[in-house]
C-alpha positions in Angstrom: 123.0 117.2 136.9 122.9 115.9 133.4 119.8 114.6 131.6 118.7 111.1 132.6 119.6 108.3 130.2 117.3 108.0 127.1 114.8 105.2 127.9 114.8 102.1 125.7 112.0 101.6 123.1 109.3 99.0 123.4 110.4 95.7 121.7 107.7 96.0 119.1 108.6 99.5 117.9 112.3 98.6 118.2 111.9 95.7 115.8 110.0 97.8 113.3 112.8 100.4 113.5 115.4 97.7 113.2 113.7 96.2 110.2 113.9 99.5 108.4 117.5 100.0 109.4 118.5 96.5 108.2 116.8 97.2 104.8 118.7 100.5 104.7 122.0 98.7 105.3 121.5 96.7 102.2 120.1 99.6 100.2 123.3 101.5 100.9 125.3 98.7 99.3 123.1 99.0 96.2 123.2 102.8 96.3 127.0 102.7 95.8 127.0 99.7 93.5 124.1 100.9 91.3 125.7 104.3 90.6 129.1 102.7 89.7 127.4 99.9 87.8 125.4 102.3 85.7 128.3 104.7 85.1 130.4 101.8 83.9 127.6 100.3 81.8 127.0 103.6 80.1 130.6 104.9 79.8 130.2 107.4 82.6 127.0 109.0 81.3 125.6 111.1 84.2 122.4 111.7 82.4 121.8 107.9 82.1 122.4 107.6 85.8 119.8 110.3 86.3 117.3 108.3 84.3 117.9 105.2 86.6 117.5 107.4 89.7 114.3 108.8 88.2 112.9 105.2 88.1 113.0 105.2 91.9 110.4 108.0 91.8 108.3 107.1 88.8 106.1 104.5 90.6 105.1 107.1 93.1 103.8 109.3 90.2 102.0 106.5 88.4 100.8 104.3 91.2 100.5 106.6 94.2 96.8 107.5 93.5 96.0 103.8 93.0 97.7 102.8 96.2 95.7 105.5 98.0 92.4 103.8 96.9 93.3 100.3 98.1 95.9 100.7 100.9 93.4 100.7 103.8 92.0 97.4 102.7 95.3 95.5 102.7 96.5 93.2 105.4 99.5 95.3 106.6 101.9 92.6 107.8 101.3 90.3 104.8 101.8 93.2 102.4 105.0 94.3 104.0 106.4 90.7 103.9 105.5 90.2 100.2 107.1 93.5 99.3 110.4 92.7 101.1 110.7 89.3 99.5 109.9 90.6 96.0 112.4 93.5 96.3 115.1 91.1 97.4 114.6 88.9 94.3 114.6 91.9 92.0 117.8 93.6 93.4 119.6 90.3 93.1 118.8 90.0 89.4 120.4 93.3 88.4 124.0 92.1 88.2 123.0 88.7 86.8 121.1 90.2 83.8 123.7 93.0 83.4 121.6 95.1 81.1 120.8 98.8 81.3 117.3 98.2 80.1 116.7 95.5 82.8 118.3 97.8 85.4 115.6 100.4 84.6 112.8 97.8 84.7 114.0 96.2 87.9 114.4 99.5 89.7 111.0 100.6 88.6 109.3 97.3 89.8 111.2 97.4 93.1 110.0 100.9 93.8 106.5 100.0 92.7 106.5 97.6 95.7 108.0 100.5 97.8 105.1 102.7 96.8 102.9 100.4 98.9 105.4 99.5 101.5 106.5 102.9 102.7 103.1 104.5 103.3 102.0 101.3 105.2 105.0 101.1 107.4 104.9 104.8 108.2 101.2 104.6 108.9 101.5 101.7 111.3 104.5 103.2 113.2 102.5 105.7 115.3 100.0 102.9 116.2 102.8 100.6 117.4 104.5 103.5 119.2 101.4 104.3 121.1 102.2 108.0 121.9 103.5 111.1 120.2 106.6 111.2 122.4 107.5 107.5 121.7 106.8 108.0 118.0 109.2 111.0 117.9 111.8 109.0 119.7 111.4 106.1 117.4 111.7 108.4 114.4 114.9 109.9 115.8 116.2 106.4 116.7 115.5 105.3 113.1 117.6 108.2 111.7 120.4 107.2 114.0 120.2 103.5 113.0 120.0 104.6 109.4 123.3 106.6 109.9 125.0 103.6 111.6 123.8 101.4 108.6 125.2 104.0 106.3 128.6 104.1 108.0 128.9 100.3 108.3 127.6 99.8 104.7 129.8 102.4 103.1 133.0 101.1 104.9 132.0 97.5 104.0 131.1 98.5 100.4 134.5 100.0 99.9 136.0 96.6 100.9 133.5 94.6 98.8 134.0 96.7 95.7 137.7 96.6 96.0 137.9 92.8 96.6 134.9 91.4 94.6 133.4 94.1 92.5 129.8 95.4 92.4 127.7 92.2 92.1 128.1 91.0 95.8 126.8 94.4 96.9 123.5 93.8 95.2 123.2 90.3 96.8 123.9 91.7 100.2 120.9 94.0 99.7 118.8 91.1 98.7 119.7 89.3 102.0 118.8 92.3 104.1 115.3 92.4 102.6 114.8 88.9 103.8 116.1 89.8 107.2 113.8 92.8 107.4 110.9 90.5 106.6 111.9 88.3 109.4 111.8 91.2 111.9 108.4 92.3 110.7 107.2 88.7 111.2 108.5 88.7 114.8 106.6 91.9 115.9 104.0 91.1 118.5 101.2 93.7 118.7 97.4 93.8 118.8 95.9 92.1 115.7 94.0 95.2 114.8 97.3 97.1 114.1 98.0 94.8 111.1 94.3 94.3 110.1 92.9 96.0 107.0 90.2 98.6 107.5 87.7 96.3 105.7 84.9 96.8 103.3 83.1 99.2 105.7 85.7 101.8 104.9 84.4 102.3 101.4 85.3 101.2 97.9 88.2 102.3 95.8 86.9 105.7 94.6 85.5 106.5 98.0 88.8 105.8 99.7 90.7 107.8 97.1 88.2 110.7 97.4 88.3 110.7 101.1 92.1 111.0 101.1 92.1 113.9 98.7 89.3 115.7 100.5 91.2 115.5 103.8 94.3 117.0 102.1 92.2 119.9 100.7 90.5 120.6 104.0 93.7 120.5 106.2 95.9 123.3 105.1 98.7 122.2 107.4 99.0 118.7 105.9 98.6 120.0 102.4 101.4 122.5 102.9 103.7 119.9 104.5 103.0 117.7 101.4 104.0 120.4 99.1 107.2 121.1 101.1 108.0 117.4 101.0 107.6 117.4 97.2 110.1 120.2 96.8 112.4 118.5 99.2 112.2 115.3 97.2 113.2 117.3 94.0 116.2 118.9 95.6 117.3 115.7 97.3 117.1 113.7 94.1 119.2 116.3 92.3 121.9 116.2 95.0 121.9 112.4 94.9 122.6 112.5 91.2 125.6 114.9 91.7 127.3 113.0 94.5 128.6 110.0 92.4 130.5 112.0 89.9 131.6 114.7 92.4 135.1 113.3 93.1 136.2 113.0 89.5 134.5 116.2 88.2 135.6 118.6 91.0 138.8 117.1 92.4 140.0 114.8 89.7 140.3 111.7 91.9 138.8 108.2 91.4 135.0 107.8 91.5 135.6 105.3 94.3 135.9 108.3 96.6 132.1 108.4 96.3 132.0 105.9 99.2 133.9 108.3 101.5 131.6 111.2 100.6 128.5 109.1 101.5 130.3 108.1 104.7 130.7 111.8 105.6 127.0 112.4 105.1 126.2 109.4 107.2 128.3 110.7 110.1 126.4 113.9 110.1 123.1 112.1 110.1 124.2 110.0 113.0 125.1 113.1 115.0 121.8 114.8 114.3 119.7 111.7 115.0 121.4 111.2 118.4 120.9 114.9 119.3 117.2 114.8 118.2 116.4 111.8 120.4 118.6 112.8 123.3 117.1 116.3 123.6 113.6 115.7 122.1 114.2 118.5 119.6 111.1 117.7 117.5 108.7 117.7 120.5 110.2 120.7 122.4 110.7 123.1 119.5 108.3 124.6 117.0 108.8 122.2 114.2 109.4 125.0 111.7 112.8 125.5 113.3 114.5 122.1 113.0 113.1 121.9 109.5 114.5 125.3 108.5 117.8 124.6 110.1 118.0 121.2 108.3 117.3 122.8 104.9 119.9 125.5 105.6 122.6 123.0 106.5 121.9 120.9 103.4 121.9 123.8 101.0 124.8 125.5 102.6 126.9 122.3 103.0 126.5 121.4 99.4 127.3 124.9 98.2 130.5 125.0 100.3 131.7 121.9 98.4 132.3 124.2 95.4 135.1 126.1 97.2 136.7 122.9 98.7 140.2 122.4 97.3 140.4 118.7 97.9 138.0 115.7 98.3 138.6 115.4 102.0 137.7 119.1 102.6 134.5 118.4 100.5 133.8 115.4 102.7 133.9 117.6 105.8 131.4 120.0 104.1 129.1 117.0 103.5 129.0 116.2 107.2 127.0 119.4 107.5 124.7 118.0 104.8 124.2 114.9 106.9 123.3 116.8 110.0 120.7 118.7 108.0 119.3 115.4 106.5 118.8 114.0 110.0 117.0 117.2 111.3 114.5 117.7 108.5 114.0 114.0 107.9 112.9 113.3 111.5 110.9 116.5 111.9 109.0 116.3 108.5 107.8 112.7 108.9 106.9 113.2 112.6 104.8 116.3 111.7 102.9 114.5 108.9 102.3 111.4 111.0 101.0 113.3 114.1 98.9 115.8 112.1 97.0 113.0 110.3 94.4 110.8 112.1 95.0 107.0 112.0 91.9 106.3 109.9 93.2 108.3 106.9 97.0 108.3 107.5 97.9 105.5 105.1 95.9 107.1 102.3 97.3 110.5 102.9 100.9 109.1 102.9 100.2 107.2 99.7 98.9 110.4 98.0 102.0 112.2 99.5 104.1 109.6 97.8 102.8 110.8 94.4 104.1 114.2 95.1 107.4 112.8 96.3 107.6 110.7 93.1 106.9 113.8 90.9 109.5 115.9 92.7 112.1 113.1 92.8 111.8 112.2 89.1 112.1 115.9 88.1 115.0 116.3 90.4 116.9 113.3 89.3 116.4 114.2 85.6 117.1 117.9 86.2 120.2 117.1 88.2 121.6 114.7 85.6 120.8 117.1 82.8 122.4 120.2 84.5 125.5 118.3 85.5 126.0 116.8 82.0 125.2 119.9 80.0 126.1 122.9 82.2 128.6 121.4 84.6 128.5 120.5 88.3 129.2 123.9 89.7 126.2 125.5 88.1 124.0 122.5 88.9 125.0 122.6 92.6 124.4 126.3 92.7 120.9 126.0 91.3 119.9 123.2 93.7 121.4 125.0 96.7 119.2 128.0 95.8 116.1 125.7 96.1 117.1 124.7 99.6 117.5 128.4 100.5 114.0 129.0 99.1 112.6 126.3 101.3 114.1 128.0 104.4 112.4 131.3 103.4 109.1 129.4 102.8 109.2 127.9 106.3 110.1 131.1 108.1 107.4 133.1 106.3 104.6 130.4 106.8 103.4 131.5 110.2 100.5 129.0 110.1 103.0 126.1 110.4 103.1 125.7 114.2 103.5 122.8 116.6 100.1 123.7 118.1 98.4 122.7 114.9 99.8 119.2 115.3 98.1 118.8 118.7 94.8 120.2 117.2 94.8 117.6 114.4 95.7 114.7 116.7 93.0 115.6 119.2 
């Protein structure tokens, strides 16, 4: 007999997952449009694109520690709603102003709101889910929905870019932020899930100090945070490479960028479905889906270098997508479950600082290497980083699923 059908998620956690997927749908339009917009605006300067992508990480570096000191005192639902509306207005302004300087500023401000939004939504997710198993399933479902959003958005983006140009893609993203806010507003859970911790949880410096002390004392969470920082660096570098890949390696139009992103999305959909269906992150030692994910991303991108045409390269990038889904679900689930609810938002905000540092370095490094040393060398360097992550995980015997249970208890 086969496995029983995967049970449906509770409406509250499903709406939360759907809100993130809807926002991701719009972000994908902007991901395509922003890369092409900046390359056109700067006469195909990959280094300039790298600077714009670095702006998506800079707020985490500059604001992550501030967010950690105040995040437990914010009304969670209200903060999420304000962030969604503000980001929608900012992304809509990019094609209207049509300036490289404003693009840098708008992206920086958008991701400043994200520096608050992401730790909050990831901290509240386990509370809405109610159990580790449901949280793992919701994380896998979110990866699957992200992949569906990727596939739908990249296909639609190809049509939108062909028929109307880049501007409507930004406006679609703005509309999805408003839709995501509506779904957050419709979630019905216990009031204490959204409520701030209140003044009893300590002032700014006490909150900040408590988060850092927890990280120092918990070797597991600290090591996962360091791994996530390196992952952010390597991912940002690869994101910088993908837009110019078609023209630089296979000498075809940059519009093929959409099809390369679509290939990655198909791989992510496959892995998200398998993770949820077979409960891979709760049945395995979490080192193994992480290591396999890193290996697939690094190996998949390295194999692009020997691809003779763009469609063979796209097949290689399906492997990258499978790896993305595996490590994305496993890494976030591990951090969420290993961190108690009372410090989770603070720890995730501090973690965002590491992600910002890694991502900014990766975006700059990727753009600089591709522009000055060529794509083959740049891809080889970053693929080596993914290989080093695999070795790190397999040698770190203290990283076990048992430690998650110990920290949750």
